[in-house]
N, C-alpha and C positions, 0 to 999 in steps of 0.2 A: 364405247367402253374407252375408259382412259386406259392407257399402258404407260406404265413409269418405268424408269430406269436410275440405275446409280452411277455418278461418277466419282470413282475412287481418286482423290488427288495425293501424288506423293511429292516427286520432284518437280512440279506444276503450280506453283501455291499463286496465282492469280485468275482472274477470271475476264482477262481479255486477250484475242488471238491464241485461242487455246483449242488445240486439234480434239482432244477426246471431249470435251464440254460442247464444242460445236456440234459433233458428230450425234450426242446424244441428244441435243436442243433440236437438231432437224430430223432426228427419227422417232422421236417419241413425243408422248402427249405432256409429261410429268416427268421433272428430272431434279432429282436429288442430287445432293453434294454433301461428302463426306472427306473426313482427313482422319487418320489414324496414328496417335504417337503409339508408334511399337514397341512394346518393352522388349522384343526380341533386339532390338538395335540399342533402345536406351540404358537396358540393364548390362549391355556390354561394355559402356563407356567408362573409362577408369575413375572419372572425377565426376560429382553431382554437381560441380560449376563447369558448365560447356557453354560457351559462347553461341556455339551452333544451335542448341537446343534452344537457349534463348532468343536468338535469331528467329527461329522456326516458329517459336510460340508468338513472338509480336506479328509476324507474318502471316500467321494463321488468324489474329485477332483482326488485322487488317482485312484478310479476305473475306472473314465473316461479313464483317461491315459491308463490304463491295457488294457481295453477293445480294446482304439485305435490301442495298439502297436499288441495287439494279433490279432486283424484284420488284421492290414498291414502286418504281419508277415506271414498270410495265403493268401496275396493277394487280402484283401479287402481295399482299400483305404477308409481314412473318417470316420473311425468306431469311435465308444465310446458311450457315457451315453446320453439318453434322459433326461434332468431334469426341472422338472414342480415343480412350486410353488403355492397351492391353496388347495381346498378341494379333498381330494384323489378319492373320488367315481367319482365326475364329471369329473377330470383329467383324470383318466384312461379309462373311458368310451367314453369321446371324443378323446383321443390319439387313442384307438383301431379302434373307427371307421375312424378317419383319416388315418390311416395307412392300414387299410382292412385286418385286423389280421383274423385268423379262430377261435384263442385261447389265451387268457390270463393266463399266467402260474405265479404260487409265492409259497412261501415256508407257509406252515402251521404257523399260528399265535395260542397261547393258551388261551389268555387273554380274557373275558366276551366279552368287547367293540370292540376289533379286530373281533372276531367272529362273531358279527352284523355285523358290517363294512362288512366284505367279503361276509356276506350273502345278503347284498344289493347291492354290487358290483356284484355278480352273478347274483343277480335278473335284473338288469340293463343292464348286458351284454347279457342274454337270452333273454331279449326284443329286440334285434338288430342281434339276430341269432348268438352269440359269446360264444363260450365255455369259460369256470374258470374251472381253476383245480390247487390244492393245492398238495404240496409236503413235504415229511418230511425233513428237514433241520438244526432246532434248537435242537433237542436232537436225542438221541441215540436211544430210545426205547419209543414209545408214546402212548397215551390214553390207547387202549385197548391191547396192545400189551405185558403187564405183568399183570396178573390177579390172584386172588386167585383159588384154586382148585376148589372152586364153581362158578368162573366166576365173581367175584367182584372185585372190586378196593382194593388195600392194603389202611389199615390206619396205619400199624406199619413198619418203615423203616426196620428191619433187615431182616424179609422173605422178604419182597420185593427185599432188595440187594440180597438175595440168589437165586431166581428167576430172577432178572436181570443180574446177571453175569453167570448164566445157557444159558441165551438167548443170550449174548454177545459174537458172533463169528466172523470169517473172514467177514460173508456177510454182518453182521451189520455195521463193520467197514470197508468196501469198498469204495473207492474213486469214485467220478463222475467226471471223466475226463473230460475238455472242452478244452483245446489245441486242441486234434487231429480232433476237428469238428471245430474249430474256423471258418474255410472257408464259415460258413453259417451264419456268423455276418452278420448283413446287415448294410450298410454305414450309417451315419445320414442323416435326411431328409434336402434337400437342403437349406432350409430357418430357419434350426435350430439355434435359438438364443443362443450366448454364455453361458456358465453357470453362474447361478446369484452368486453374491459376497453376504460374511455373511452380509454386510450392506444391500443388495438388500432384503434379508430375512427380515428386521428389528431388527437383531440380532448385537451387539457390540462384539469386541474380549473381552477373558479372560484371565486368567493365564496359560491355556494350554500349552502355548510354552514353559515356565518355568518349568514345571512338568516332571518328569521322565514317560511320559504317550504316548507313540510314536503313532499316530493314523494310521488308515488304515490297509491294508494285510500287507504293507511293516513291520511297527512297529508290528503287530501280530506275523510276522515270526522271526522278532530280538528276541522277549519277549520269544517265545517259544523256538528259540536254546539255549537262554539262562539259560532258566529252565531246560531244557534237560540235564544240567550239574550239577543241583544242587538237581534232583530231586529224587535222592537216599537217601538224608538226610532230605526231606520235612516231614516225619511223627515226626521228632524231631524237627528241625528249625522252622516249620509253627505257632508255639503258643508264638513265641517271637516277639513283634512289633518292636524291635530296630536291628533284624536281617534281612537280605533278604532271608528270610527262604520259601515265597511264590511264586506261579508264575505270580502275578500279572497280569493276562489274563481275568479276569471276565469281564472287559469293553468290551474285544474284541469278547466273547462269546457274549455277550448279544447284540452286533450289528453285529455279523456276518463276521465282518473281519479275524476270524479265524474259519476253520471249526472245528466242535466239534469232526468229526471223525478222522483229523487228530490227533489232541489231545489224543483223546481216546486210538487210537492206539499206542502211543508213551508210554502212561501208561501202556496199555495191555501187550505190548511186554516186557517192561521192569519189571513189575511185575512177568511175565511168568518167566523172569531169576533170579527171587528171590531180586527184588527189594522192601523192606518193604516200601518205601517214595513212590514208584510208585503205590503200592496196595493201599495205605492211599489215594493218590490223585484220583486215580480211584474213590474210594469211596466218594470222594466229587464228582465228577462228576454224580455219582449215587444219592446223595443228589439231584442233581441239575435236574435230570430226574422224580426224585420222587415228587417234588414239581410241575412241570409242570403238572404230573399225577394228582395230588390232586386237583388243579385249574380246570383242566379238566373237573373232575367228580362231584367236589362239588364249583362249583362259589360263592357259600353263602360265602366262606371265606373271600372273598373281605371286606366285611363288619360286618360281623358276626362272632364268633367263630366257629372252626370247629365242636366243641362238644358242642350241644345247652347248655348244663346246666351250661356252663361257662358264657354264656351270662347274667347269674344271679351274677357274681361277682359285688360288688358295689365298682366300683373305686373312688378315691378321687376327687374332684373337689379344686385342690389347685393351682391356677394361679402363686403363688409367687415361688414354688417349680418347677412349668413348666418353668416358665422363668429361673430361674436359671441353671437347666437343658440344655435349648436353649443355653442360653449364656456363658456356660462352665465355672459356677462359684458356683461348687457345694460343694468345699472345699475337695472333692477326687480327687486327682492328676490325677490318672489314668485315670478315668472319665472323668475329663474337658481337658487332654491332647488329648484323644480318640476324643471328639467331636472338639477340636480345630482342628485335622488334619483333620477329615472332611469339615468343612467350609473352612478352607484354600487350601485343594487339591481336595474335592469332592472324596477323599477314605478315608476307615476305615478298619484298619485292623479285620481279621475276628473273630479271639478271642477277642478283643475290643467290636464288634458288639454285642456280646454274654453278655459283662461284661455292657456295656451300656443300652442294653434293657433290664436285669434283674436288673440294678439300678432304672431305670426309672418305672418298673413296680413293683417290690418287694419293694425297698426301698420307693420309693415318692409313690406308690400305685395310679401311673396315668396309665389310659387305653392305652393298646398297640396301639391301632387306631391311638392315636397321636403321638405316637413316630414312627409308621410306615411311617406315612404322612411326618413327618420331615426328615425321609431317602430319601423319594420318591423325595424331593426337591433338597436335596443335593448329592445323591451319583452320580457319575458318570455311575456306572455299576447298575443301578436302575432297577431291575426286578420284577414284579409283583408277580410272582409266589414265588422266592426265599425271597424276603425280608417278602411276607407276611407268608411264613412259618417260618422262622427265628425269626420273631416278636411271633408268637404265639406259638413257642417253648419256647422262654425264658417265656412267660407269662404264659405258662401253661394252654393254652386254646385250642390248636392245636391238630393234629393226631401225635401220637408219641412225646409227647410234654416232657420238661422238668419237672421232678414230683414235683408239687405246694410246696411241704416241703424242695425241695432241692433250696436254695438260693445263689446265688455267693456272696461272701464278696469281696468288691472291694478293700480293703488294703490286703487281704491275694492274692488276683488275682496279685496284683501288685507286693508284694514281689515275689511271684515265678515266674512271666513271665517278670517282668522288675527289675531284682534285683539290678542292678546299677543305676537305674533310668535314663538310658541313654534316653528311649523314651519320659519320663515324662519332662527332661530337655532341649528335643528339641523344645516341643510345649507348655511347661509352664517355662519359661526362668526365671519368677521373683522367682523360686525355687531353681536356678541353684547352689547356694552356700549353700543348705541343705544337710548333709549328707546322704550317701545312707541309713542309718538305718532308719531315719526320713521322708525321701522324700515320703514315701509311706503313710504317715497321718501325717504333719507337726502339726496338732492341737494337737498332745500329747506332742510337745516338750515346756520345760519352755521357758516363755516368753523371758528371756534373752539371751537364747539360739537361740532362732529364731531372736531376734534383730542384734544378733551377726552375723548372715546370712544374713543381709538387709531386713527381712520379718517382717511384721505387720499385725497379722492376723486383718481380717475386713479391711484394707486400701490396703495393696498389694496383699493379697490374701485371698480369703473368710474363713471363720469360715465355718465348715460342716453343710449343710442344715439340715442333719438328723442324728441322732444315728444311727449306722446299727443295734445295738442289739437291740434295741426298734423297728425300723421299721421291723425287720425280726421278732418278735413275734406278731407284727400288722397284719402283711401278712399270718402269719400262722393261726391267728384267722380268718381272712377275707375268708380264703378257708377254715378252718374246717368249720364256720357255715353253708357254702355252701353243704360241705358234710355231715353234721349232719341234714339239713332241707331236705336233698334227693334230690336236685336239680338235 
């Protein structure tokens, strides 16, 4: 008797080193694979041109072909990915019943809304006698795998990292092979419709194809191979946005087109050989696990400060300043260049994410939640756990946050990390002729010198919307009063 199972793919769009797929192939005789373009998620997006949807769509097409090739090479003709478009709960339950599977397997998701969705799916499947199991795939160490000596979640990163590194061994980094079991992949149902186009989903193309962001598992592997040649310099190069210093793999980790184990194994091995760059990148992967752990144990951080006393911070209602920030017209070139990079490409360099977030919360005095939502709308690699953690860090409201009295100076950050203004000139071309020593803060130039560069403040480029020194003092007072009042 043939016993079938269904693997429901979500944030794991690959068919190699895949925990849920490996589990299904080693336990069941016939394994179907499915992906749902979930209308509960898609319909909530503010635009029908979304790079993430296009990235997922191309990655799903690649995955379909990869599964078909894998099945064919194992003597199973007609393989591939079953794709549905609709509410995930209804689609998964209907498909599981139609295929007569005994179990649906998926990778665990840690976001509160996804956890609630999976709870409801499990209940609906159980009503029809179908099991539902979740498998660790997004992270290296999850939930309760790294706890304090008292059995509690960590709220400070450094001791968490020590414990995390102690637990991270060959067992945690092992791959889940799929290829050797591919003969158990099921052919597609005979009446399976063709995969939907982007237009069928109700979305229009973006500029994704013009960006250096190759989608799918093939794109992820190419980027990882390239980064492997640069990883030893990561600890130095990562802070300079005009340099090719980072991995550019965050969107692939977000959608699982790259195995986190494969990425970490590379870093772990190179770090053990003495690579400082690899050790620092491994630390970044640890931050990623840390924020997933925080979200799992403290879901209130989605809408509230991690530390309740910081919900008492009196943020400003400043719509003009908010619009200047959103429109990348703050008068601080590095901040404006970073936001223009985000809007044009869906990407922002990690150093600049900290600078931009600090500027919104500490210079403009605007609630971190507004900035978090703006990033959620525009970032290709938007991940609730990391984005929330990063914004609360910058705003000094989160766990292990940037101390409230340390405030990034957008001018000195620019001078240090974009010294020749190469990044600024790329995204703020109206300042292209401004000399290096002035490009970080053109408002300090004499009017005649500015005019000689073809720049008129207030017309070609805005005046600074705030004075950083005064804004800094206001922020110090804002948090000082909170501390004084014992909140």
